[in-house]
C-alpha positions as CSV (number, residue, x, y, z in Angstrom):
1,M,0.0,0.0,0.0
2,S,1.5,3.3,-1.0
3,K,2.1,6.1,1.6
4,I,2.7,9.7,1.1
5,P,4.1,12.1,3.7
6,L,1.8,14.8,5.1
7,G,2.9,18.4,4.8
8,P,2.7,21.0,7.5
9,D,-0.7,22.5,8.3
10,L,0.3,25.9,7.0
11,S,1.4,24.6,3.7
12,R,-2.0,22.9,3.2
13,V,-3.8,26.1,4.1
14,R,-1.6,28.1,1.7
15,H,-2.2,25.8,-1.2
16,G,-5.9,25.6,-0.5
17,S,-8.1,22.5,0.0
18,T,-6.7,19.2,-1.1
19,L,-8.4,16.7,-3.4
20,L,-9.8,14.6,-0.6
21,D,-11.7,17.6,0.8
22,H,-14.2,17.3,-2.1
23,G,-13.1,14.1,-3.7
24,I,-15.0,10.7,-3.4
25,G,-13.5,7.3,-3.4
26,W,-10.8,7.5,-0.8
27,C,-11.0,7.0,3.0
28,A,-10.3,10.2,4.8
29,E,-9.4,8.6,8.1
30,C,-6.7,6.5,6.4
31,Y,-5.4,9.5,4.5
32,R,-4.8,11.3,7.9
33,D,-2.6,8.4,8.8
34,G,-0.6,8.7,5.6
35,A,-2.2,6.0,3.3
36,F,-4.6,5.8,0.3
37,V,-7.4,3.2,1.0
38,L,-10.4,2.8,-1.2
39,A,-13.7,3.8,0.4
40,T,-16.5,1.2,0.6
41,S,-19.2,3.1,2.4
42,P,-22.2,4.5,0.5
43,D,-21.1,8.1,1.0
44,G,-17.6,7.2,-0.3
45,K,-15.7,8.6,2.7
46,T,-14.7,5.6,4.9
47,C,-13.2,2.2,4.2
48,L,-14.5,-1.1,5.5
49,L,-12.6,-0.9,8.8
50,H,-13.5,2.7,9.7
51,G,-17.1,2.3,8.5
52,A,-17.8,-0.7,10.6
53,A,-16.1,0.8,13.6
54,C,-18.3,3.9,13.3
55,E,-21.5,1.9,13.2
56,Q,-20.8,-0.4,16.1
57,D,-18.0,-1.1,18.6
58,L,-16.0,-3.9,16.9
59,S,-12.7,-5.4,17.9
60,P,-9.9,-6.2,15.5
61,D,-10.8,-9.9,15.9
62,S,-13.9,-9.3,13.6
63,F,-11.6,-8.6,10.7
64,G,-9.2,-11.6,11.2
65,A,-6.5,-9.7,13.2
66,N,-5.3,-10.7,16.6
67,G,-4.8,-7.9,19.1
68,P,-1.8,-7.8,21.5
69,S,-2.2,-10.6,24.1
70,S,-1.5,-10.2,27.8
71,A,1.8,-12.1,27.5
72,A,3.0,-9.6,24.8
73,K,1.9,-6.7,26.9
74,A,3.9,-8.0,29.9
75,L,7.1,-8.2,27.8
76,R,6.9,-4.6,26.7
77,R,9.3,-2.0,28.1
78,P,7.9,-0.4,31.3
79,R,6.5,3.0,31.1
80,T,8.8,4.3,33.8
81,P,12.4,4.2,32.4
82,R,14.5,2.2,34.8
83,G,17.9,3.2,33.5
84,R,20.6,2.2,31.1
85,A,21.9,-0.5,33.6
86,A,18.4,-2.1,34.0
87,R,17.6,-5.5,32.5
88,V,14.8,-5.4,29.9
89,E,13.4,-8.6,28.5
90,P,13.5,-8.6,24.6
91,L,10.3,-8.7,22.7
92,T,9.7,-12.2,21.6
93,R,7.0,-13.2,19.1
94,P,5.7,-16.7,18.5
95,P,6.6,-18.2,15.2
96,A,4.0,-17.4,12.5
97,R,1.8,-20.2,11.4
98,P,2.0,-21.5,7.8
99,G,-0.7,-20.1,5.6
100,H,-3.3,-17.6,6.7
101,P,-3.1,-16.7,10.4
102,R,-6.1,-17.6,12.4
103,P,-7.2,-15.8,15.6
104,L,-7.0,-17.5,19.0
105,P,-10.1,-19.1,20.3
106,R,-12.2,-16.9,22.5
107,A,-11.8,-19.2,25.5
108,V,-8.0,-19.0,25.3
109,R,-8.1,-15.3,25.0
110,R,-10.4,-15.0,28.0
111,E,-8.2,-17.3,30.1
112,L,-5.1,-15.3,29.2
113,D,-6.8,-12.0,30.2
114,R,-8.0,-13.5,33.5
115,S,-4.6,-14.9,34.4
116,A,-3.0,-11.5,33.6
117,A,-5.6,-9.8,35.7
118,R,-5.1,-12.2,38.6
119,A,-1.3,-11.7,38.5
120,L,-1.7,-7.9,38.5
121,A,-4.1,-8.0,41.4
122,Y,-1.8,-10.3,43.4
123,G,1.2,-8.0,42.8
124,R,-0.7,-4.9,43.7
125,E,-1.9,-6.6,47.0
126,R,1.7,-7.5,47.8
127,A,2.8,-4.0,47.2
128,R,0.0,-2.6,49.4
129,R,1.0,-4.9,52.3
130,R,4.7,-3.8,52.0
131,V,3.7,-0.1,52.0
132,D,1.3,-0.5,55.0
133,A,3.9,-2.4,56.9
134,A,6.0,0.8,57.0
135,R,9.3,-1.1,56.9
136,W,10.6,0.4,53.6
137,A,10.7,-3.1,52.1
138,P,11.4,-3.0,48.3
139,H,10.3,-5.5,45.7
140,P,11.5,-9.0,46.7
141,G,13.0,-9.6,43.3
142,W,14.7,-6.2,42.8
143,R,18.1,-7.7,42.0
144,Q,16.6,-9.3,38.9
145,F,16.2,-5.8,37.5
146,I,20.0,-5.1,37.3
147,E,21.6,-6.0,34.0
148,T,24.5,-8.6,34.0
149,G,27.8,-6.9,34.3
150,W,26.6,-4.2,36.7
151,R,26.9,-4.4,40.5
152,V,25.0,-2.5,43.2
153,L,27.1,0.0,45.2
154,V,26.9,-0.6,48.9
155,D,29.9,1.5,50.2
156,Q,28.9,5.2,50.4
157,A,32.5,6.3,49.8
158,E,32.7,4.4,46.6
159,A,29.3,5.8,45.5
160,L,30.5,9.4,46.2
161,R,33.6,8.7,44.1
162,R,31.4,7.4,41.3
163,V,29.2,10.5,41.4
164,E,32.3,12.8,41.2
165,E,33.7,10.9,38.2
166,L,30.5,11.1,36.2
167,A,30.1,14.8,37.2
168,D,33.6,15.6,36.1
169,A,32.9,14.1,32.7
170,E,30.1,16.6,32.1
171,D,30.6,20.2,30.9
172,W,28.3,21.9,33.4
173,R,28.2,25.4,34.8
174,S,29.5,25.9,38.3
175,D,26.0,26.6,39.8
176,K,24.5,23.6,38.1
177,R,27.3,21.3,39.1
178,H,27.0,22.4,42.8
179,S,23.2,22.0,43.0
180,W,23.1,18.7,41.1
181,L,26.0,17.3,43.2
182,Q,24.1,18.2,46.3
183,I,21.1,16.3,45.1
184,L,23.1,13.3,44.2
185,R,25.0,13.3,47.5
186,R,21.7,13.4,49.4
187,L,20.7,10.4,47.4
188,V,24.0,8.6,48.3
189,H,23.6,9.5,52.0
190,S,20.2,7.8,52.0
191,M,21.6,4.4,51.0
192,D,20.9,1.4,53.1
193,W,24.0,0.0,54.9
194,T,23.3,-3.6,53.8
195,T,21.6,-3.6,50.4
196,G,22.6,-0.2,49.1
197,L,19.0,0.7,48.2
198,V,17.5,4.2,48.4
199,T,13.9,4.1,49.7
200,G,11.6,6.6,51.3
201,V,13.2,9.7,49.7
202,T,10.8,12.1,48.1
203,A,11.6,14.6,45.4
204,E,10.9,17.5,47.7
205,R,13.6,16.3,50.1
206,L,16.1,15.9,47.2
207,G,15.2,19.3,45.9
208,A,15.7,20.9,49.3
209,A,19.3,19.5,49.4
210,G,20.2,21.4,46.2
211,A,17.8,24.3,46.7
212,R,16.0,23.4,43.4
213,A,12.5,22.6,42.4
214,T,11.1,19.1,41.9
215,R,11.3,19.3,38.1
216,T,15.1,19.8,38.5
217,V,15.2,16.7,40.6
218,S,13.4,14.8,37.7
219,R,16.1,16.0,35.3
220,V,18.9,14.9,37.7
221,L,17.4,11.4,38.0
222,A,16.9,11.2,34.3
223,W,20.5,12.1,33.7
224,A,21.6,9.5,36.4
225,R,19.6,6.8,34.7
226,E,21.1,7.6,31.3
227,A,24.6,7.8,32.7
228,G,24.3,4.4,34.3
229,L,24.4,5.6,37.9
230,V,20.8,4.9,39.0
231,V,18.4,2.1,38.3
232,V,14.8,2.4,39.3
233,V,14.1,-1.0,40.8
234,E,10.6,-0.1,41.9
235,A,8.6,2.8,40.5
236,G,6.5,5.1,42.7
237,A,2.7,4.6,43.0
238,S,-0.2,6.5,44.5
239,A,-2.3,5.5,47.5
240,E,-5.4,5.3,45.3
241,F,-3.7,2.9,42.9
242,L,-2.4,0.6,45.6
243,G,-5.2,1.0,48.0
244,S,-2.8,1.8,50.8
245,R,-2.7,4.5,53.4
246,T,0.2,6.4,52.0
247,N,1.9,6.8,48.6
248,R,4.9,4.7,47.6
249,T,8.2,6.4,46.8
250,P,10.4,5.0,44.1
251,S,13.3,2.7,45.1
252,Y,16.7,3.4,43.5
253,A,19.9,1.4,43.3
254,L,23.2,3.0,42.6
255,V,25.2,0.8,40.2
256,T,28.5,0.7,38.4
257,N,30.2,-1.5,35.8
258,A,33.6,-1.2,37.4
259,P,35.2,-4.3,39.0
260,L,35.4,-4.6,42.7
261,P,38.3,-2.8,44.3
262,Q,41.0,-5.3,45.4
263,P,42.1,-4.9,49.0
264,A,45.7,-4.1,49.6
265,D,47.9,-7.0,50.4
266,P,48.7,-6.9,54.1
267,S,51.9,-8.9,53.7
268,P,54.5,-7.2,51.6
269,Q,56.3,-9.1,49.0
270,L,59.9,-10.2,49.9
271,T,62.5,-8.4,47.9
272,C,65.4,-10.6,49.0
273,P,67.0,-12.8,46.4
274,V,65.6,-16.3,46.1
275,D,67.8,-19.3,46.4
276,Q,68.1,-21.4,43.3
277,N,68.5,-24.7,45.2
278,G,64.8,-25.0,45.9
279,D,65.1,-24.8,49.7
280,L,62.9,-22.4,51.7
281,P,64.7,-19.3,53.0
282,E,65.8,-19.7,56.6
283,S,64.6,-17.0,59.0
284,H,67.0,-15.4,61.4
285,V,64.3,-14.8,64.0
286,S,63.7,-17.5,66.5
287,S,60.2,-19.0,66.7
288,K,60.4,-19.6,70.5
289,P,58.3,-17.1,72.4
290,L,59.9,-15.2,75.3
291,T,56.7,-14.9,77.3
292,D,57.1,-18.2,79.2
293,G,54.2,-19.7,77.4
294,R,51.8,-16.9,78.5
295,R,50.0,-14.7,76.0
296,H,50.1,-11.1,77.2
297,Q,47.7,-8.4,76.3
298,P,49.1,-5.9,73.6
299,A,50.0,-2.4,74.8
300,C,47.2,-0.8,72.7
301,Q,44.4,-3.1,74.0
302,C,43.0,-2.5,77.5
303,V,41.0,-5.0,79.5
304,V,37.6,-3.4,80.0
305,D,35.9,-4.2,83.4
306,W,32.7,-2.2,83.2
307,P,30.1,-2.7,86.0
308,V,27.4,-4.8,84.4
309,F,24.5,-3.1,86.4
310,Q,25.6,0.5,85.7
311,V,23.8,2.4,82.9
312,P,26.3,4.3,80.6
313,D,25.7,7.9,80.0
314,S,28.7,9.5,78.3
315,P,30.2,8.3,74.9
316,T,33.2,7.0,76.8
317,E,31.0,5.0,79.1
318,R,29.0,3.6,76.2
319,T,32.1,2.4,74.5
320,A,33.3,0.7,77.7
321,A,29.9,-0.9,78.1
322,T,29.8,-2.1,74.5
323,L,33.3,-3.7,74.9
324,C,32.2,-5.3,78.2
325,L,29.1,-6.8,76.4
326,F,31.4,-8.1,73.6
327,K,33.7,-9.7,76.3
328,R,30.7,-11.3,78.0
329,M,29.4,-12.7,74.7
330,G,32.7,-14.0,73.5
331,L,33.1,-11.4,70.7
332,D,36.4,-9.7,69.8
333,P,35.9,-6.4,67.9
334,R,39.6,-6.2,67.1
335,G,40.1,-9.8,66.4
336,V,38.7,-12.7,64.4
337,S,35.1,-11.7,65.0
338,A,35.5,-8.6,62.8
339,V,32.5,-6.8,64.4
340,P,32.7,-3.1,63.7
341,L,32.7,-1.2,67.0
342,W,31.0,1.9,65.6
343,R,28.1,-0.2,64.3
344,A,27.7,-1.9,67.6
345,R,27.7,1.5,69.4
346,A,25.0,2.8,67.0
347,L,22.9,-0.3,67.5
348,L,23.1,-0.2,71.4
349,K,22.9,3.6,71.9
350,P,19.0,3.6,72.0
351,W,19.1,0.8,74.6
352,W,21.6,2.6,76.8
353,A,19.6,5.8,76.5
354,A,16.4,3.8,77.5
355,G,18.1,2.7,80.8
356,A,19.4,-0.7,79.9
357,C,22.6,-2.1,81.4
358,V,24.9,-4.9,80.3
359,A,23.2,-7.5,82.4
360,G,19.8,-6.4,81.1
361,V,20.9,-6.6,77.5
362,L,22.3,-10.1,78.1
363,Y,19.0,-11.2,79.7
364,A,17.0,-9.7,76.7
365,L,19.2,-11.6,74.2
366,D,18.4,-14.9,75.9
367,H,14.7,-14.3,76.7
368,H,11.5,-13.1,74.9
369,P,9.2,-10.6,76.7
370,D,6.2,-12.8,75.8
371,R,7.8,-16.0,77.1
372,P,10.2,-15.0,79.9
373,D,10.5,-18.5,81.3
374,H,11.8,-19.9,77.9
375,H,15.5,-19.6,77.0
376,R,16.0,-18.7,73.3
377,G,19.4,-20.5,73.0
378,D,22.7,-19.4,71.8
379,A,22.3,-16.2,69.7
380,L,25.7,-16.4,67.9
381,R,25.8,-20.1,66.9
382,G,26.5,-20.1,63.2
383,A,25.8,-16.4,62.8
384,T,27.6,-14.7,59.9
385,D,26.5,-11.2,61.0
386,P,26.3,-11.0,64.8
387,L,25.0,-7.4,64.9
388,R,22.0,-8.3,62.8
389,V,21.2,-11.2,65.2
390,L,21.5,-8.8,68.2
391,G,19.2,-6.3,66.6
392,H,16.6,-9.1,65.8
393,R,16.8,-10.5,69.4
394,L,16.4,-7.0,71.0
395,K,13.6,-5.8,68.8
396,P,10.7,-7.4,70.8
397,W,12.0,-5.5,73.9
398,K,11.5,-2.1,72.4
399,G,9.4,0.0,74.8
400,R,9.2,-3.0,77.2
401,L,12.3,-2.7,79.3
402,H,10.2,-2.2,82.4
403,Q,9.3,-5.9,82.1
404,L,12.9,-6.9,82.9
405,P,13.4,-8.8,86.2
406,A,14.5,-6.6,89.2
407,A,17.8,-8.5,89.3
408,V,19.0,-7.1,85.9
409,V,17.5,-3.5,86.1
410,G,20.1,-0.9,85.4
411,L,21.3,1.7,87.9
412,R,22.2,5.3,87.1
413,G,25.5,6.8,88.3
414,D,28.5,5.0,89.8
415,H,26.5,2.6,91.9
416,L,29.5,0.8,93.3
417,R,31.0,4.0,94.8
418,L,27.6,5.1,96.0
419,A,27.0,1.7,97.7
420,A,30.5,1.8,99.4
421,E,29.8,5.3,100.7
422,A,26.4,4.3,102.0
423,A,27.8,1.3,103.9
424,A,30.6,3.5,105.4
425,A,28.0,6.0,106.5
426,R,25.9,3.3,108.2
427,R,28.9,2.0,110.1
428,T,29.9,5.4,111.3
429,K,26.4,6.3,112.4
430,L,25.7,3.0,114.2
431,G,29.2,2.3,115.7
432,P,30.0,-0.9,117.7
433,S,27.3,-2.1,120.0
434,P,28.3,-2.1,123.8
435,A,26.3,-5.2,124.5
436,T,28.2,-7.3,122.0
437,P,31.9,-7.5,122.9
438,L,34.2,-7.3,119.9
439,P,37.0,-9.9,119.4
440,A,40.5,-9.0,120.6
441,A,41.7,-8.7,117.0
442,Q,39.0,-6.1,116.2
443,H,39.3,-4.1,119.6
444,S,41.2,-1.0,118.7
445,S,40.2,1.6,121.3
446,G,42.7,4.0,123.0
447,A,42.6,2.3,126.4
448,A,43.4,-1.1,124.9
449,R,46.4,0.3,123.0
450,A,47.7,1.9,126.3
451,A,47.3,-1.3,128.2
452,A,49.2,-3.2,125.5
453,R,52.0,-0.8,125.6
454,A,52.2,-1.0,129.4
455,A,52.3,-4.8,129.3
456,V,55.1,-4.7,126.8
457,A,57.1,-2.3,128.9
458,A,56.8,-4.4,132.0
459,H,57.9,-7.5,130.2
460,L,61.0,-5.7,128.9
461,R,61.8,-4.4,132.4
462,R,61.6,-7.9,133.9
463,L,64.0,-9.1,131.2
464,R,66.5,-6.4,132.0
465,D,66.3,-7.1,135.7
466,A,66.9,-10.8,135.2
467,R,70.0,-10.1,133.1
468,A,71.4,-7.7,135.7
469,G,70.7,-10.0,138.6
470,R,68.4,-7.6,140.4
471,P,65.2,-8.7,142.1
472,P,62.1,-8.1,140.0
473,R,60.3,-4.8,140.7
474,A,56.6,-4.6,141.1
475,S,54.6,-3.2,138.3
476,L,52.5,-0.1,138.5
477,A,49.3,-2.2,138.6
478,D,50.7,-4.2,141.6
479,Q,51.8,-1.1,143.5
480,A,48.3,0.4,143.0
481,G,46.8,-2.8,144.4
482,E,49.0,-2.7,147.5
483,N,48.2,0.9,148.2
484,R,44.5,0.1,148.1
């Protein structure tokens, strides 16, 4: 079928009315689409297809043509562009039948439409439950949206370097570079520590970071998608569409196609010449330790002995309490456990602020508030990420620390010093009871000390008299008895 290009509207007006304005025999609707089709209607203005469509609502199946099925619609590119690094399924068409194509039976088409409708309803219901749960949970299969060869950035420092590299490759004005970098940095600072996803960030918040409107934020995100920096793993949706209480913000993933950075080799390579005889080089350092078989603590590591019932208040006390908790649990933040101390401090800070102590945290890890008489078992057996296990065990106790037993309730201040001062004050106030004689070892009054000194002096005097051959002299106590 021949097609002719349509000229601009002004040119058609300048040259007057065309032949089809008063001609008969060609379909005007097809001419507007750029094709000449013979008219079959009595008035000579519409073809068979447009004439039947005007008289009654007919589908393309009436003319022997199959419309796009639900399976083909599902394979189309999504309306919301995900980004250059997103995975898009190719459009696949079933092989054509030999001869004249026949439409699918109506029962098959109806079943395809119903299955597609059920799948859409199920997906929408899952999305509504995730939004109403208020946990910022993304689509469970969001990693399938990332194209092969691209990896998700989890480290914020690496993501910031990636943003700087892409911004340096663009020829932007200074004001545009500053505002766009501020928007992208806010996007990076909103990344999740574990998955690297950006969820719950609105366009207004991103625009406030760079002092720009929301339309500028849309331009920044469009540039980031085309540059291969951002992939939209889940598009935003309104509350009316999902049937939820709030709207759903888009979920972004920052990606790169660069390989993983290789860590530096902790052991430097030996530069000494290698023997050609095949024997291993002999070290001049003896392998016998000089510590008498005892392992001493390194000079940079201090043994933390924090009171387990004291609630830490200052940052230094919180660090000491965290190290004490690690010691009680068998973790070594500077050793083989590789537990970051700063992450543990951030995890336990709300619990210290709520009034928990080390003993209370240990009890909360082993017991559930709903079943206090049941021991939950070892929390770190086979755990690859101990901090996530601690957060999961402590989550049921949020807002319920008052249900802890009285034996593990935290005490504010230096309770050991306060208890010692209170005991000393009680002893000073009460004093020794006169009715109860104290043992000789504990009798320390002034009269007793004077009597002891007098007895020692009399004994020494008798010894001197015995050595000199003089008769023994009476003591002061004896003379006082004779005078009486």
